[in-house]
C-alpha positions in Angstrom: 0.0 0.0 0.0 1.4 3.4 -1.0 1.9 6.1 1.5 -0.9 8.1 -0.2 -3.3 5.2 0.3 -2.3 5.0 3.9 -3.0 8.7 4.4 -6.3 8.4 2.6 -7.3 5.5 5.0 -6.2 7.5 8.0 -8.3 10.5 6.8 -11.4 8.3 6.1 -11.1 6.6 9.5 -10.8 9.9 11.3 -13.7 11.4 9.4 -15.9 8.5 10.2 -15.2 8.8 13.9 -15.7 12.5 13.9 -18.9 12.5 11.8 -20.8 10.0 13.9 -24.0 8.4 12.9 -26.1 10.9 11.0 -29.4 9.6 12.3 -28.3 9.9 15.9 -26.8 13.3 15.4 -30.0 14.6 13.8 -32.0 13.3 16.7 -29.8 15.3 19.2 -30.1 18.5 17.1 -33.9 18.0 17.1 -33.9 17.9 20.9 -31.8 21.2 20.8 -28.7 19.4 22.0 -25.2 19.5 20.7 -23.0 16.5 19.9 -20.0 15.7 22.2 -17.6 17.2 19.7 -19.8 20.3 19.1 -19.8 21.0 22.8 -16.0 20.9 22.9 -15.8 23.2 19.8 -18.1 25.8 21.5 -16.2 25.6 24.8 -12.6 25.9 23.6 -10.8 28.5 21.5 -11.3 28.0 17.8 -9.1 25.2 16.4 -7.3 24.7 19.7 -8.7 21.2 20.5 -6.3 18.3 20.2 -8.0 15.0 20.5 -6.2 12.1 22.4 -7.3 8.5 21.9 -9.7 8.9 19.0 -9.1 5.4 17.7 -9.7 3.6 21.0 -12.5 1.1 21.0 -14.0 -1.3 23.5 -12.2 -4.7 24.1 -15.2 -6.5 25.6 -16.9 -9.1 23.4 -19.8 -10.4 25.6 -23.4 -10.0 24.5 -22.4 -9.3 20.9 -20.5 -6.1 22.0 -17.7 -7.0 19.5 -20.0 -6.4 16.5 -21.1 -2.9 17.7 -19.4 0.1 16.4 -18.1 2.3 19.2 -16.1 5.2 17.8 -13.8 6.7 20.4 -15.6 4.3 22.8 -18.2 6.9 23.6 -16.1 9.7 25.0 -14.1 12.4 23.3 -11.0 13.3 25.2 -8.1 15.8 24.7 -6.9 19.3 25.5 -7.2 22.8 24.2 -7.3 26.4 25.4 -9.9 28.8 26.8 -8.7 32.4 26.1 -5.2 31.0 25.9 -5.4 29.0 29.1 -4.6 25.3 28.8 -7.5 23.0 29.9 -8.2 19.3 29.6 -11.6 18.1 28.6 -13.7 14.9 28.2 -17.1 14.9 26.6 -19.3 11.8 26.7 -21.0 10.8 23.4 -24.6 9.8 24.0 -24.8 8.5 20.4 -22.4 5.7 21.2 -24.1 3.0 23.4 -25.9 5.9 25.1 -22.6 7.3 26.3 -22.4 4.4 28.8 -19.1 4.0 30.7 -17.0 0.9 30.0 -13.4 -0.2 30.5 -11.7 1.8 27.7 -14.1 4.7 28.1 -12.9 5.0 31.7 -9.2 4.6 30.7 -9.5 7.5 28.3 -10.8 9.7 31.1 -8.1 8.6 33.5 -5.5 9.4 30.9 -6.8 12.9 30.7 -6.5 13.2 34.4 -2.9 12.0 34.4 -2.0 14.6 31.8 -3.8 17.4 33.6 -2.1 16.6 36.8 1.3 16.5 35.2 0.7 19.9 33.4 -1.2 21.6 36.2 -4.3 22.4 34.2 -8.0 22.4 35.0 -10.2 19.4 34.0 -13.6 20.0 32.5 -16.1 17.1 32.3 -19.1 17.3 29.9 -21.4 14.5 31.1 -24.1 12.9 29.0 -24.4 9.2 29.7 -26.8 6.3 30.3 -24.6 5.2 33.2 -22.6 2.0 33.5 -22.1 -0.3 30.5 -23.8 -3.5 31.7 -22.1 -5.7 29.1 -18.8 -5.0 30.8 -19.9 -5.4 34.4 -16.8 -5.6 36.7 -14.5 -4.0 34.1 -16.9 -1.0 34.0 -17.1 -0.9 37.8 -13.3 -0.9 37.9 -13.4 2.0 35.5 -15.7 4.0 37.8 -13.4 3.3 40.7 -10.3 4.5 38.8 -12.0 7.7 37.8 -13.1 8.4 41.4 -9.5 7.7 42.5 -8.2 10.2 40.0 -10.7 12.8 41.0 -9.8 12.4 44.7 -6.1 12.7 43.9 -6.7 15.8 41.7 -8.8 17.5 44.4 -7.0 20.6 45.6 -4.4 20.2 42.9 -6.2 21.3 39.7 -9.7 22.7 39.5 -12.4 20.2 38.4 -15.4 21.6 36.6 -18.3 19.4 35.6 -21.2 20.2 33.3 -24.3 17.9 33.3 -25.7 18.1 29.7 -27.9 15.0 29.7 -28.5 12.0 31.9 -26.2 11.4 34.9 -27.4 8.5 36.9 -26.3 5.9 39.4 -22.6 5.8 40.2 -21.9 8.6 37.7 -23.4 11.1 40.1 -20.3 10.9 42.2 -18.4 12.6 39.4 -20.1 16.0 39.8 -20.1 15.5 43.6 -16.4 15.0 43.6 -15.9 18.1 41.4 -15.3 21.7 42.6 -18.1 23.3 40.6 -21.1 22.0 38.7 -23.0 23.5 35.8 -26.3 22.1 34.6 -28.9 23.1 32.0 -32.6 23.5 32.8 -33.9 21.2 30.1 -33.0 17.7 28.8 -30.9 16.9 31.9 -31.3 14.7 35.0 -29.0 13.9 38.0 -30.0 11.0 40.2 -28.6 8.1 42.2 -31.8 6.1 42.1 -34.5 6.5 39.4 -37.9 7.6 40.6 -39.5 4.2 40.2 -36.9 2.7 42.6 -37.7 5.1 45.4 -39.9 4.4 48.4 -42.2 7.2 47.2 -43.8 6.3 43.9 -45.1 9.8 43.3 -41.6 11.3 42.5 -40.5 12.2 39.0 -37.2 13.1 37.3 -38.4 16.7 37.5 -39.0 16.6 41.2 -35.8 14.7 42.3 -33.3 15.0 39.5 -33.6 18.3 37.8 -31.2 21.3 37.8 -33.8 23.3 39.8 -34.0 20.5 42.5 -30.2 20.1 42.8 -29.5 23.8 42.8 -32.1 24.5 45.6 -32.3 21.3 47.7 -29.0 19.4 47.5 -26.6 22.2 46.6 -24.8 19.9 44.2 -25.3 22.2 41.2 -23.7 25.7 41.4 -24.9 27.2 38.1 -28.2 26.6 36.3 -28.1 27.6 32.7 -30.8 28.2 30.1 -29.4 25.9 27.4 -26.1 24.3 26.3 -24.9 27.4 24.5 -25.5 29.5 27.6 -23.8 26.9 29.8 -20.6 26.6 27.7 -20.4 30.4 27.4 -20.7 30.8 31.2 -18.1 28.0 31.8 -15.6 29.8 29.5 -16.0 33.0 31.6 -15.9 31.2 34.9 -12.7 29.2 34.2 -10.8 32.5 33.7 -11.5 33.5 37.3 -9.6 30.5 38.6 -5.9 29.6 38.8 -4.8 26.6 36.8 -3.4 24.7 39.8 -2.5 24.9 43.4 1.0 26.3 42.7 -0.4 29.4 40.9 -1.4 32.6 42.6 -4.9 33.9 42.2 -5.3 35.3 38.7 -4.8 39.1 38.1 -6.2 41.0 35.1 -6.2 44.6 34.0 -9.0 46.7 35.4 -10.2 50.2 34.7 -12.2 50.4 38.0 -10.6 52.9 40.4 -9.2 51.1 43.4 -10.1 54.1 45.5 -13.7 54.3 44.3 -16.1 55.5 47.0 -19.5 53.9 47.2 -22.0 56.2 48.9 -24.6 53.5 48.4 -23.0 51.5 51.2 -23.4 54.5 53.6 -27.0 54.7 52.7 -27.6 50.9 53.1 -27.3 50.8 56.9 -30.8 50.2 58.3 -32.1 52.1 61.3 -32.9 48.7 63.0 -29.9 46.3 62.7 -32.3 43.4 62.9 -33.6 44.3 59.5 -30.4 43.0 58.0 -28.4 43.7 54.8 -28.7 42.7 51.1 -25.2 41.2 51.1 -25.2 40.8 47.3 -25.5 44.6 47.0 -22.7 45.1 49.5 -20.3 42.7 47.8 -21.2 44.0 44.3 -20.4 47.6 45.4 -17.0 46.6 46.6 -16.1 44.5 43.6 -14.4 45.6 40.4 -17.0 46.9 37.9 -19.6 45.7 40.5 -19.3 42.1 39.1 -20.1 39.3 41.5 -20.1 35.7 40.2 -22.2 33.9 42.8 -21.8 30.2 43.3 -24.8 28.1 44.6 -27.0 31.1 44.3 -30.2 29.1 44.7 -29.0 27.0 47.6 -29.3 28.1 51.3 -30.2 31.8 50.8 -29.0 32.8 54.2 -25.4 32.8 52.9 -23.9 34.0 49.7 -20.6 32.8 48.2 -18.8 33.6 45.0 -16.0 35.3 43.2 -15.2 38.9 42.6 -12.2 40.8 41.4 -10.5 43.5 43.6 -8.0 45.6 41.7 -7.9 42.9 39.1 -7.3 40.0 41.4 -9.7 37.1 41.9 -11.0 37.0 45.5 -13.5 34.7 47.2 -16.4 36.5 48.8 -18.6 35.2 51.6 -21.5 37.1 53.3 -24.4 36.5 55.7 -27.5 37.3 53.7 -29.2 38.6 56.8 -32.3 39.9 55.1 -33.3 36.3 54.6 -33.0 34.6 58.0 -32.4 37.4 60.4 -28.6 36.8 60.2 -28.8 33.3 61.7 -26.4 30.6 60.9 -27.8 27.3 59.5 -26.3 23.9 59.0 -26.7 24.2 55.2 -25.1 27.6 55.2 -22.1 26.3 57.1 -21.6 23.4 54.6 -21.9 25.8 51.7 -19.2 28.1 53.0 -16.9 25.3 54.2 -16.6 23.8 50.7 -16.1 27.3 49.2 -13.4 28.3 51.6 -11.7 25.0 51.2 -11.5 25.6 47.4 -10.2 29.1 47.8 -7.5 28.0 50.3 -6.4 25.1 48.0 -5.9 27.4 45.1 -4.4 30.5 46.7 -7.5 32.7 46.3 -7.8 35.3 49.1 -11.1 35.3 51.1 -13.1 38.4 52.2 -16.1 37.9 54.5 -18.9 40.4 55.1 -20.3 39.5 58.5 -23.8 40.2 59.9 -24.6 37.2 62.1 -26.9 37.2 65.0 -26.4 33.7 66.2 -27.7 30.2 65.3 -30.9 29.1 63.8 -32.9 27.8 66.7 -35.0 24.9 65.4 -35.4 21.3 66.2 -34.5 20.4 62.7 -31.1 22.1 63.1 -30.4 20.3 66.3 -31.2 16.9 64.6 -28.9 17.9 61.7 -26.1 18.4 64.2 -25.6 22.1 63.7 -22.7 22.2 66.1 -20.8 19.8 63.9 -21.5 21.9 60.8 -20.4 25.1 62.5 -17.2 23.3 63.7 -16.4 22.4 60.1 -17.0 26.1 59.1 -14.7 27.3 61.9 -12.0 24.8 60.9 -12.2 25.8 57.3 -11.4 29.5 58.2 -8.9 28.6 60.9 -6.9 26.2 58.6 -6.9 28.5 55.6 -3.6 30.1 55.1 -4.6 32.5 52.2 -5.0 36.2 53.0 -8.2 36.5 55.0 -10.1 39.8 55.6 -13.3 40.2 57.5 -15.6 43.2 57.4 -18.2 43.3 60.1 -21.0 45.3 58.5 -23.7 44.6 61.1 -24.0 42.2 64.0 -21.3 39.8 65.3 -22.9 37.9 68.1 -21.7 34.9 70.0 -19.8 31.9 68.8 -21.5 32.3 65.4 -19.4 35.4 65.0 -16.2 33.5 66.0 -16.9 31.0 63.3 -17.3 33.7 60.6 -13.6 34.4 59.9 -13.1 36.4 63.1 -9.8 37.7 64.4 -10.1 35.0 67.1 -9.6 32.1 64.6 -7.0 33.7 62.4 -8.4 36.5 60.2 -5.5 38.7 59.1 -7.5 41.9 59.1 -10.9 42.7 60.6 -12.6 45.9 59.9 -15.9 47.1 61.3 -18.5 49.6 60.2 -19.3 52.2 62.9 -22.9 50.9 63.2 -21.7 47.3 63.9 -22.3 45.5 67.2 -19.9 42.8 68.5 -20.8 40.9 71.6 -22.2 37.7 73.0 -25.7 39.0 72.1 -27.7 42.2 71.6 -27.7 44.7 74.5 -31.4 44.4 75.3 -31.3 40.6 75.6 -28.1 40.7 77.7 -29.5 43.1 80.2 -32.7 41.1 80.6 -30.6 38.0 81.4 -28.2 39.9 83.7 -31.1 41.4 85.6 -33.6 38.6 85.4 -34.2 38.4 89.1 -34.8 42.1 89.5 -37.1 42.1 86.5 -39.1 39.2 87.8 -39.8 41.2 91.0 -40.6 44.4 89.0 -37.8 46.1 90.9 -36.4 47.7 87.7 -38.2 50.4 85.8 -38.2 50.6 82.0 -36.2 53.8 82.3 -33.5 51.9 84.3 -33.5 49.1 81.7 -33.0 51.6 78.9 -30.2 53.2 80.8 -28.5 49.9 81.5 -29.0 48.8 77.9 -27.3 51.9 76.7 -24.4 51.4 79.1 -24.0 47.8 78.1 -24.0 48.8 74.4 -21.3 51.4 75.1 -19.1 49.2 77.2 -19.6 45.8 75.4 -21.3 45.8 72.0 -19.8 48.9 70.5 -17.2 48.3 67.7 -15.0 50.8 69.6 -15.0 48.4 72.6 -13.8 45.5 70.5 -11.3 47.8 68.8 -9.9 48.9 72.1 -9.1 45.3 72.9 -7.4 44.6 69.5 -10.2 42.4 68.2 -11.0 44.9 65.4 -8.1 46.4 63.4 -9.9 49.5 62.3 -13.4 51.0 62.2 -14.1 52.3 58.7 -16.6 54.3 56.8 -18.8 51.9 54.7 -18.3 53.9 51.5 -14.5 53.3 51.8 -14.7 49.6 52.2 -13.5 48.8 48.7 -10.2 50.8 49.0 -9.5 49.6 52.5 -10.0 45.9 51.6 -7.8 46.3 48.5 -5.1 47.9 50.5 -5.2 45.1 53.0 -5.0 42.4 50.3 -2.1 44.2 48.6 -0.2 44.2 51.9 -1.0 40.5 52.4 0.0 39.6 48.8 3.2 37.9 49.9 1.7 36.2 53.0 3.2 32.9 54.0 1.8 30.9 56.9 2.4 27.3 57.8 0.3 24.9 59.9 1.4 21.8 61.9 2.4 18.9 59.6 -0.5 16.4 59.3 -2.3 14.3 56.7 -5.6 16.0 57.4 -7.9 17.2 60.2 -10.4 15.0 61.8 -13.3 17.5 62.1 
C-alpha cells in the first residue's frame, strides 16, 4: 500500500469517527442538544482542541458487543485552550451506546486526568451518559473506581469543573459531587442516584428529584443553572478564567479600569435604622467588587449565605457574606456546609477570602439540632482557621456569640478585621443581655423601663460597640462603609506575599 493510500485511509477513518451516525446526530439536534464534539468546539478557543485516543475502542466481546461500532468508545478526550489557558476536557458521546461507561471509556478519562495533573491544568467534564455499560460489568465498575480515585487525587491540585448536559445517573453522580463546581442546563438533563421508580415514594418524577432546579435549591450539588447548552458553555468559559490553573499558581490578576479608591455612597445609605432588618449582602459585595461584578456560586442554595468570586484591583477573590435579610442573620447547617466547601477551594488554590459579616447567632429549630448544627459550625470554623490564604473580615452589622467567632473572626486567624461604625460585636444584643443579667430584678418588678434603657445603653457602650472591640485589639480599624473597597484592596495588597504554615499532618479529623 502506497503512502498516499495510507494517508487516505487515515483520513477516512478519522472522518468516520468525527462525523458519527447521521441519524443519531440529527435526533440530538432535534432535541436542541449538541454532539459531544460540538460541545468541545463551543467551549474551547477556535481550532485549539487536540484529541487524544480517537481510535480507542472497547475490548469486551460479551453480549455481541464486539460487533457494535463504538467510535472513540463513547467519549471524546483531549486538550485545548480557553482564552489561551490550557485545559483538559472529556465529553461523553450519547450517540455511542448511550454514552455508557465501560473499561476503555474510563481509561481515556483517566489518561486525561494524568496529563492534567502533570501539566497543572483544569479538567472539564461534559457529562451525558446512560450510566454504566452493563455488558462490561466488573470492568466497568473498575473504570468508575479508577475515575473516582483520579478525582480524589486531583482534588485541591487542579480545578475540576463538571457540566451535566444530559442524563447522569447511578454511580456517575459521584463525578459531579467530587468536582469543585457543577453546571447544569434547565432542560433535557437529570442527575439522580436512584431513578424515581426505585424510590420508596412512587409519586416522584425526574423533574422533582433529578432536575437542575432541584439540585441547585435542595441538595446544593449544582452551582450554576443555565438556560441551554450554548449558555452553559459560554458561562463556563468565563468562569474558568476566574480560577488559577493549579495549586501552585497565585490567584489570577487581570487589568481593570475600575478605580481602586472608588467610594460607594450606596453603602453608607444601606445601613438600616434597625440592625435586625439586615443587609442585602449581594448589594454590599457588588459595590465593593471591580465593575460591581459578583459571580455567585450556589446562588439558589441556602439563601442565608452568599458565596462567589469577585475581582479586587484585578485579582480574583473569594467573597462570603451573611444574607441577613433572609434569615435574620442566623447561621444554619446548610449555610455552614456551603461556606466550608467554598473556603476549602479558595485555600487550596491560593484565592484570598473576604467575608462580610452580619450574624446574630444560630438558627434555633429542632431540625437544626437533629442535623447536628454544632458539627457543621465546627467544620466552618475549621475551614477558616486552617486557611492560610489572605483573610479579611468586614463586620457590617452584627457579630454575636460563637456564630461570630466561626465567621472568619480575628479570634480564629483572620489577618485583618474591619468594622463599620454601626456594627455590634458581643455575646448577644444589648437588650437581651440586660434582661438576662437582671432577670431576678425584672421578675420582681424592681427595675423600671427607664432603668432598663439606661443599663442597655451602658452595656452597648461598654460591650457591644465596635470601639469596645477595637480597644481590645479584636478589630483592626473602624471604617466608613463607603470606603470599604479601597480599605480591603489595601489590606490584600499588603497581604499579597503572605506565607503561613500549619502543623504537619495528613488532614484534620473534624
